[in-house]
ZATORVEX-964791 format. One record per residue (C-alpha): residue number from 0; x, y, z; residue in one letter; chain. Coordinates in steps of 0.1 Angstrom, whole numbers, padded with zeros to 4 digits. Layout:
<rs>
{n: NUM east: X north: Y up: Z res: A chain: A} .
...
</rs>
This chain:
<rs>
{n: 0 east: 0244 north: 0306 up: -0209 res: M chain: A} .
{n: 1 east: 0275 north: 0285 up: -0204 res: T chain: A} .
{n: 2 east: 0280 north: 0263 up: -0173 res: P chain: A} .
{n: 3 east: 0306 north: 0289 up: -0161 res: K chain: A} .
{n: 4 east: 0281 north: 0317 up: -0165 res: D chain: A} .
{n: 5 east: 0255 north: 0297 up: -0146 res: Q chain: A} .
{n: 6 east: 0279 north: 0292 up: -0117 res: Q chain: A} .
{n: 7 east: 0287 north: 0329 up: -0116 res: A chain: A} .
{n: 8 east: 0250 north: 0338 up: -0117 res: A chain: A} .
{n: 9 east: 0243 north: 0314 up: -0088 res: Y chain: A} .
{n: 10 east: 0271 north: 0329 up: -0067 res: R chain: A} .
{n: 11 east: 0258 north: 0364 up: -0073 res: I chain: A} .
{n: 12 east: 0223 north: 0354 up: -0064 res: Y chain: A} .
{n: 13 east: 0235 north: 0337 up: -0032 res: L chain: A} .
{n: 14 east: 0255 north: 0369 up: -0023 res: F chain: A} .
{n: 15 east: 0225 north: 0391 up: -0029 res: L chain: A} .
{n: 16 east: 0203 north: 0368 up: -0008 res: G chain: A} .
{n: 17 east: 0228 north: 0369 up: 0020 res: A chain: A} .
{n: 18 east: 0228 north: 0407 up: 0020 res: L chain: A} .
{n: 19 east: 0191 north: 0407 up: 0019 res: F chain: A} .
{n: 20 east: 0187 north: 0383 up: 0049 res: I chain: A} .
{n: 21 east: 0214 north: 0400 up: 0069 res: T chain: A} .
{n: 22 east: 0198 north: 0435 up: 0064 res: S chain: A} .
{n: 23 east: 0163 north: 0421 up: 0074 res: L chain: A} .
{n: 24 east: 0174 north: 0403 up: 0105 res: V chain: A} .
{n: 25 east: 0196 north: 0431 up: 0117 res: V chain: A} .
{n: 26 east: 0168 north: 0456 up: 0113 res: S chain: A} .
{n: 27 east: 0147 north: 0435 up: 0136 res: N chain: A} .
{n: 28 east: 0174 north: 0432 up: 0162 res: L chain: A} .
{n: 29 east: 0183 north: 0469 up: 0166 res: I chain: A} .
{n: 30 east: 0149 north: 0485 up: 0162 res: F chain: A} .
{n: 31 east: 0147 north: 0496 up: 0199 res: Q chain: A} .
{n: 32 east: 0172 north: 0524 up: 0195 res: K chain: A} .
{n: 33 east: 0159 north: 0557 up: 0181 res: F chain: A} .
{n: 34 east: 0178 north: 0587 up: 0166 res: F chain: A} .
{n: 35 east: 0170 north: 0623 up: 0159 res: L chain: A} .
{n: 36 east: 0163 north: 0631 up: 0123 res: W chain: A} .
{n: 37 east: 0158 north: 0667 up: 0111 res: E chain: A} .
{n: 38 east: 0164 north: 0668 up: 0073 res: P chain: A} .
{n: 39 east: 0174 north: 0702 up: 0059 res: F chain: A} .
{n: 40 east: 0171 north: 0716 up: 0095 res: G chain: A} .
{n: 41 east: 0133 north: 0711 up: 0095 res: Q chain: A} .
{n: 42 east: 0116 north: 0700 up: 0127 res: R chain: A} .
{n: 43 east: 0082 north: 0693 up: 0112 res: T chain: A} .
{n: 44 east: 0067 north: 0681 up: 0080 res: L chain: A} .
{n: 45 east: 0029 north: 0682 up: 0073 res: F chain: A} .
{n: 46 east: 0025 north: 0690 up: 0110 res: G chain: A} .
{n: 47 east: 0044 north: 0659 up: 0121 res: A chain: A} .
{n: 48 east: 0075 north: 0662 up: 0143 res: P chain: A} .
{n: 49 east: 0106 north: 0648 up: 0125 res: L chain: A} .
{n: 50 east: 0125 north: 0638 up: 0156 res: F chain: A} .
{n: 51 east: 0125 north: 0600 up: 0160 res: V chain: A} .
{n: 52 east: 0134 north: 0572 up: 0137 res: L chain: A} .
{n: 53 east: 0143 north: 0536 up: 0147 res: S chain: A} .
{n: 54 east: 0179 north: 0526 up: 0137 res: V chain: A} .
{n: 55 east: 0162 north: 0495 up: 0123 res: G chain: A} .
{n: 56 east: 0151 north: 0517 up: 0094 res: I chain: A} .
{n: 57 east: 0187 north: 0521 up: 0083 res: L chain: A} .
{n: 58 east: 0194 north: 0486 up: 0068 res: P chain: A} .
{n: 59 east: 0158 north: 0479 up: 0058 res: Y chain: A} .
{n: 60 east: 0157 north: 0499 up: 0026 res: P chain: A} .
{n: 61 east: 0186 north: 0478 up: 0013 res: I chain: A} .
{n: 62 east: 0162 north: 0449 up: 0012 res: T chain: A} .
{n: 63 east: 0140 north: 0467 up: -0014 res: F chain: A} .
{n: 64 east: 0170 north: 0476 up: -0035 res: L chain: A} .
{n: 65 east: 0181 north: 0440 up: -0036 res: I chain: A} .
{n: 66 east: 0146 north: 0426 up: -0044 res: T chain: A} .
{n: 67 east: 0143 north: 0451 up: -0073 res: D chain: A} .
{n: 68 east: 0177 north: 0441 up: -0085 res: L chain: A} .
{n: 69 east: 0169 north: 0403 up: -0083 res: I chain: A} .
{n: 70 east: 0135 north: 0410 up: -0099 res: S chain: A} .
{n: 71 east: 0152 north: 0428 up: -0128 res: E chain: A} .
{n: 72 east: 0180 north: 0404 up: -0135 res: V chain: A} .
{n: 73 east: 0168 north: 0370 up: -0121 res: F chain: A} .
{n: 74 east: 0130 north: 0373 up: -0123 res: G chain: A} .
{n: 75 east: 0100 north: 0374 up: -0101 res: R chain: A} .
{n: 76 east: 0103 north: 0338 up: -0089 res: K chain: A} .
{n: 77 east: 0138 north: 0342 up: -0076 res: K chain: A} .
{n: 78 east: 0129 north: 0375 up: -0058 res: A chain: A} .
{n: 79 east: 0100 north: 0358 up: -0041 res: N chain: A} .
{n: 80 east: 0123 north: 0329 up: -0030 res: Q chain: A} .
{n: 81 east: 0146 north: 0354 up: -0013 res: V chain: A} .
{n: 82 east: 0116 north: 0371 up: 0005 res: V chain: A} .
{n: 83 east: 0105 north: 0337 up: 0018 res: T chain: A} .
{n: 84 east: 0140 north: 0328 up: 0030 res: A chain: A} .
{n: 85 east: 0141 north: 0361 up: 0048 res: G chain: A} .
{n: 86 east: 0109 north: 0353 up: 0067 res: I chain: A} .
{n: 87 east: 0123 north: 0320 up: 0078 res: F chain: A} .
{n: 88 east: 0156 north: 0336 up: 0089 res: A chain: A} .
{n: 89 east: 0138 north: 0362 up: 0109 res: S chain: A} .
{n: 90 east: 0117 north: 0338 up: 0129 res: F chain: A} .
{n: 91 east: 0146 north: 0314 up: 0133 res: F chain: A} .
{n: 92 east: 0167 north: 0343 up: 0148 res: S chain: A} .
{n: 93 east: 0139 north: 0352 up: 0172 res: M chain: A} .
{n: 94 east: 0137 north: 0316 up: 0183 res: G chain: A} .
{n: 95 east: 0174 north: 0316 up: 0192 res: I chain: A} .
{n: 96 east: 0169 north: 0349 up: 0211 res: I chain: A} .
{n: 97 east: 0140 north: 0335 up: 0231 res: L chain: A} .
{n: 98 east: 0160 north: 0304 up: 0240 res: L chain: A} .
{n: 99 east: 0190 north: 0326 up: 0250 res: A chain: A} .
{n: 100 east: 0167 north: 0347 up: 0271 res: N chain: A} .
{n: 101 east: 0155 north: 0316 up: 0290 res: L chain: A} .
{n: 102 east: 0190 north: 0306 up: 0299 res: A chain: A} .
{n: 103 east: 0200 north: 0322 up: 0333 res: P chain: A} .
{n: 104 east: 0231 north: 0343 up: 0332 res: A chain: A} .
{n: 105 east: 0261 north: 0333 up: 0351 res: A chain: A} .
{n: 106 east: 0271 north: 0354 up: 0381 res: Q chain: A} .
{n: 107 east: 0302 north: 0368 up: 0363 res: D chain: A} .
{n: 108 east: 0285 north: 0372 up: 0329 res: S chain: A} .
{n: 109 east: 0293 north: 0407 up: 0314 res: P chain: A} .
{n: 110 east: 0256 north: 0409 up: 0303 res: V chain: A} .
{n: 111 east: 0231 north: 0399 up: 0329 res: G chain: A} .
{n: 112 east: 0195 north: 0387 up: 0325 res: D chain: A} .
{n: 113 east: 0180 north: 0421 up: 0331 res: E chain: A} .
{n: 114 east: 0200 north: 0439 up: 0305 res: L chain: A} .
{n: 115 east: 0196 north: 0411 up: 0280 res: F chain: A} .
{n: 116 east: 0158 north: 0411 up: 0284 res: S chain: A} .
{n: 117 east: 0157 north: 0449 up: 0282 res: K chain: A} .
{n: 118 east: 0174 north: 0449 up: 0249 res: V chain: A} .
{n: 119 east: 0158 north: 0418 up: 0233 res: F chain: A} .
{n: 120 east: 0125 north: 0412 up: 0252 res: A chain: A} .
{n: 121 east: 0104 north: 0432 up: 0228 res: L chain: A} .
{n: 122 east: 0120 north: 0417 up: 0197 res: S chain: A} .
{n: 123 east: 0095 north: 0389 up: 0192 res: P chain: A} .
{n: 124 east: 0066 north: 0413 up: 0192 res: I chain: A} .
{n: 125 east: 0085 north: 0437 up: 0169 res: A chain: A} .
{n: 126 east: 0094 north: 0408 up: 0146 res: V chain: A} .
{n: 127 east: 0057 north: 0397 up: 0144 res: L chain: A} .
{n: 128 east: 0047 north: 0433 up: 0135 res: A chain: A} .
{n: 129 east: 0077 north: 0436 up: 0111 res: S chain: A} .
{n: 130 east: 0070 north: 0403 up: 0094 res: M chain: A} .
{n: 131 east: 0033 north: 0411 up: 0087 res: L chain: A} .
{n: 132 east: 0044 north: 0444 up: 0073 res: A chain: A} .
{n: 133 east: 0073 north: 0428 up: 0055 res: Y chain: A} .
{n: 134 east: 0051 north: 0402 up: 0039 res: L chain: A} .
{n: 135 east: 0026 north: 0426 up: 0025 res: S chain: A} .
{n: 136 east: 0052 north: 0452 up: 0015 res: A chain: A} .
{n: 137 east: 0078 north: 0429 up: -0002 res: Q chain: A} .
{n: 138 east: 0052 north: 0410 up: -0023 res: Y chain: A} .
{n: 139 east: 0035 north: 0442 up: -0032 res: I chain: A} .
{n: 140 east: 0069 north: 0456 up: -0043 res: D chain: A} .
{n: 141 east: 0077 north: 0426 up: -0065 res: I chain: A} .
{n: 142 east: 0042 north: 0425 up: -0080 res: A chain: A} .
{n: 143 east: 0041 north: 0462 up: -0088 res: I chain: A} .
{n: 144 east: 0077 north: 0461 up: -0101 res: Y chain: A} .
{n: 145 east: 0069 north: 0434 up: -0126 res: H chain: A} .
{n: 146 east: 0036 north: 0450 up: -0136 res: F chain: A} .
{n: 147 east: 0055 north: 0481 up: -0147 res: W chain: A} .
{n: 148 east: 0082 north: 0461 up: -0163 res: K chain: A} .
{n: 149 east: 0057 north: 0443 up: -0185 res: R chain: A} .
{n: 150 east: 0038 north: 0475 up: -0192 res: L chain: A} .
{n: 151 east: 0070 north: 0494 up: -0203 res: T chain: A} .
{n: 152 east: 0084 north: 0463 up: -0220 res: Q chain: A} .
{n: 153 east: 0116 north: 0465 up: -0200 res: G chain: A} .
{n: 154 east: 0122 north: 0502 up: -0204 res: R chain: A} .
{n: 155 east: 0122 north: 0530 up: -0178 res: H chain: A} .
{n: 156 east: 0139 north: 0512 up: -0150 res: L chain: A} .
{n: 157 east: 0136 north: 0543 up: -0128 res: W chain: A} .
{n: 158 east: 0098 north: 0542 up: -0131 res: L chain: A} .
{n: 159 east: 0093 north: 0506 up: -0119 res: R chain: A} .
{n: 160 east: 0120 north: 0509 up: -0092 res: N chain: A} .
{n: 161 east: 0105 north: 0540 up: -0076 res: N chain: A} .
{n: 162 east: 0068 north: 0533 up: -0081 res: F chain: A} .
{n: 163 east: 0071 north: 0498 up: -0066 res: S chain: A} .
{n: 164 east: 0092 north: 0510 up: -0037 res: T chain: A} .
{n: 165 east: 0071 north: 0541 up: -0029 res: F chain: A} .
{n: 166 east: 0039 north: 0520 up: -0027 res: S chain: A} .
{n: 167 east: 0054 north: 0491 up: -0007 res: S chain: A} .
{n: 168 east: 0072 north: 0514 up: 0017 res: Q chain: A} .
{n: 169 east: 0040 north: 0533 up: 0026 res: I chain: A} .
{n: 170 east: 0023 north: 0499 up: 0032 res: V chain: A} .
{n: 171 east: 0052 north: 0487 up: 0052 res: D chain: A} .
{n: 172 east: 0056 north: 0518 up: 0074 res: T chain: A} .
{n: 173 east: 0019 north: 0521 up: 0082 res: F chain: A} .
{n: 174 east: 0015 north: 0484 up: 0090 res: T chain: A} .
{n: 175 east: 0045 north: 0480 up: 0113 res: V chain: A} .
{n: 176 east: 0039 north: 0512 up: 0133 res: I chain: A} .
{n: 177 east: 0002 north: 0505 up: 0136 res: F chain: A} .
{n: 178 east: 0009 north: 0470 up: 0150 res: L chain: A} .
{n: 179 east: 0036 north: 0482 up: 0173 res: L chain: A} .
{n: 180 east: 0012 north: 0508 up: 0187 res: C chain: A} .
{n: 181 east: -0015 north: 0482 up: 0189 res: T chain: A} .
{n: 182 east: 0008 north: 0458 up: 0209 res: F chain: A} .
{n: 183 east: 0017 north: 0488 up: 0231 res: Q chain: A} .
{n: 184 east: 0054 north: 0487 up: 0221 res: V chain: A} .
{n: 185 east: 0051 north: 0523 up: 0211 res: L chain: A} .
{n: 186 east: 0026 north: 0550 up: 0223 res: P chain: A} .
{n: 187 east: -0002 north: 0560 up: 0199 res: W chain: A} .
{n: 188 east: 0009 north: 0596 up: 0203 res: S chain: A} .
{n: 189 east: 0040 north: 0589 up: 0183 res: S chain: A} .
{n: 190 east: 0021 north: 0571 up: 0154 res: F chain: A} .
{n: 191 east: 0017 north: 0601 up: 0131 res: Y chain: A} .
{n: 192 east: 0052 north: 0614 up: 0135 res: G chain: A} .
{n: 193 east: 0068 north: 0580 up: 0130 res: L chain: A} .
{n: 194 east: 0047 north: 0573 up: 0100 res: F chain: A} .
{n: 195 east: 0055 north: 0606 up: 0082 res: I chain: A} .
{n: 196 east: 0091 north: 0604 up: 0092 res: S chain: A} .
{n: 197 east: 0095 north: 0568 up: 0081 res: G chain: A} .
{n: 198 east: 0078 north: 0573 up: 0047 res: V chain: A} .
{n: 199 east: 0098 north: 0604 up: 0039 res: V chain: A} .
{n: 200 east: 0130 north: 0587 up: 0049 res: F chain: A} .
{n: 201 east: 0123 north: 0556 up: 0029 res: K chain: A} .
{n: 202 east: 0112 north: 0576 up: -0002 res: V chain: A} .
{n: 203 east: 0144 north: 0597 up: -0001 res: M chain: A} .
{n: 204 east: 0165 north: 0565 up: 0002 res: V chain: A} .
{n: 205 east: 0145 north: 0549 up: -0027 res: A chain: A} .
{n: 206 east: 0153 north: 0580 up: -0049 res: V chain: A} .
{n: 207 east: 0189 north: 0580 up: -0039 res: L chain: A} .
{n: 208 east: 0194 north: 0543 up: -0046 res: D chain: A} .
{n: 209 east: 0181 north: 0545 up: -0082 res: T chain: A} .
{n: 210 east: 0215 north: 0553 up: -0097 res: P chain: A} .
{n: 211 east: 0230 north: 0523 up: -0078 res: F chain: A} .
{n: 212 east: 0203 north: 0500 up: -0093 res: L chain: A} .
{n: 213 east: 0211 north: 0513 up: -0128 res: Y chain: A} .
{n: 214 east: 0248 north: 0506 up: -0122 res: L chain: A} .
{n: 215 east: 0243 north: 0471 up: -0108 res: F chain: A} .
{n: 216 east: 0218 north: 0462 up: -0135 res: V chain: A} .
{n: 217 east: 0241 north: 0475 up: -0162 res: Y chain: A} .
{n: 218 east: 0271 north: 0455 up: -0148 res: L chain: A} .
{n: 219 east: 0251 north: 0423 up: -0146 res: L chain: A} .
{n: 220 east: 0235 north: 0426 up: -0180 res: R chain: A} .
{n: 221 east: 0269 north: 0433 up: -0195 res: R chain: A} .
{n: 222 east: 0285 north: 0404 up: -0176 res: R chain: A} .
{n: 223 east: 0259 north: 0379 up: -0188 res: F chain: A} .
{n: 224 east: 0251 north: 0395 up: -0221 res: R chain: A} .
{n: 225 east: 0214 north: 0400 up: -0214 res: L chain: A} .
{n: 226 east: 0190 north: 0420 up: -0236 res: A chain: A} .
{n: 227 east: 0172 north: 0449 up: -0218 res: P chain: A} .
{n: 228 east: 0141 north: 0428 up: -0211 res: D chain: A} .
{n: 229 east: 0158 north: 0394 up: -0206 res: A chain: A} .
{n: 230 east: 0163 north: 0376 up: -0173 res: E chain: A} .
{n: 231 east: 0188 north: 0350 up: -0161 res: I chain: A} .
{n: 232 east: 0172 north: 0315 up: -0160 res: E chain: A} .
{n: 233 east: 0188 north: 0294 up: -0133 res: M chain: A} .
{n: 234 east: 0178 north: 0258 up: -0127 res: V chain: A} .
{n: 235 east: 0185 north: 0246 up: -0091 res: F chain: A} .
</rs>
C-alpha cells in the first residue's frame, strides 16, 4: 500500500472505532428506559412475553457489525484493539458520572440531585454487568468470526458474520440479564422474557445488517485493491 492508502485506511479505522465506542457508551447510559416490542403483532414467543426491551439494545448491535467489518478488512488484532478501547471508554465514562453525582446541584439547577441520581445511579452496576457480558461476547464474536474465515478461506462472508454474531449475542444477552437480576437491578420474573426478546431482536438485526456488511466490505476492498482473503496491514 502507498503512504496515501495507509493514511486513508488509518482514518477509516479511527472513524469505525469512534462509532463503536460511541454506540457502546451510549447503550450503557440509556439502558434504564424500556419500550414495548411486539414483532409481527405477536405478544409471546416460546411462552415468553415480548413486551419490554431496553433502549440500550438499539445501538449495541452496531458494535458487532463494526467488529465484524474491522475483523474482515483490518484483521483480528485491530478488532481486539477496538474492543479493549471500548472497555476503557465505558469505565472512564462511568467514573465521570460518579464524580458528577457527588457534586451537589445548585439551587437553580434545571436537573437536581434526585433526578440525576434516578437516571444515572444504576449505571455503574449496569456497566459492570454489561462489561462482563461485553468482554465475553465480543471476544467470542471475533474468535468465531476468524475461525470461520480460516475454514472457508475467506469465502461465505454471510456465514461467519451470522454464526459469530448469533453465538456472541446469546452469550451477551444471557450474561447481562443474569447479572442485572443478580444485582437486583431487574426482577427475576422478567429474566426469561427479556432473554428471549433480546436474543430474537439481536438475531433479527444481525440478519438485517448482513447486506450492509457486504456493501462496506466491497467498498473497502475495492478502495484498497484487496484480494478476497487479504487484510489491510497498518503499522502504528
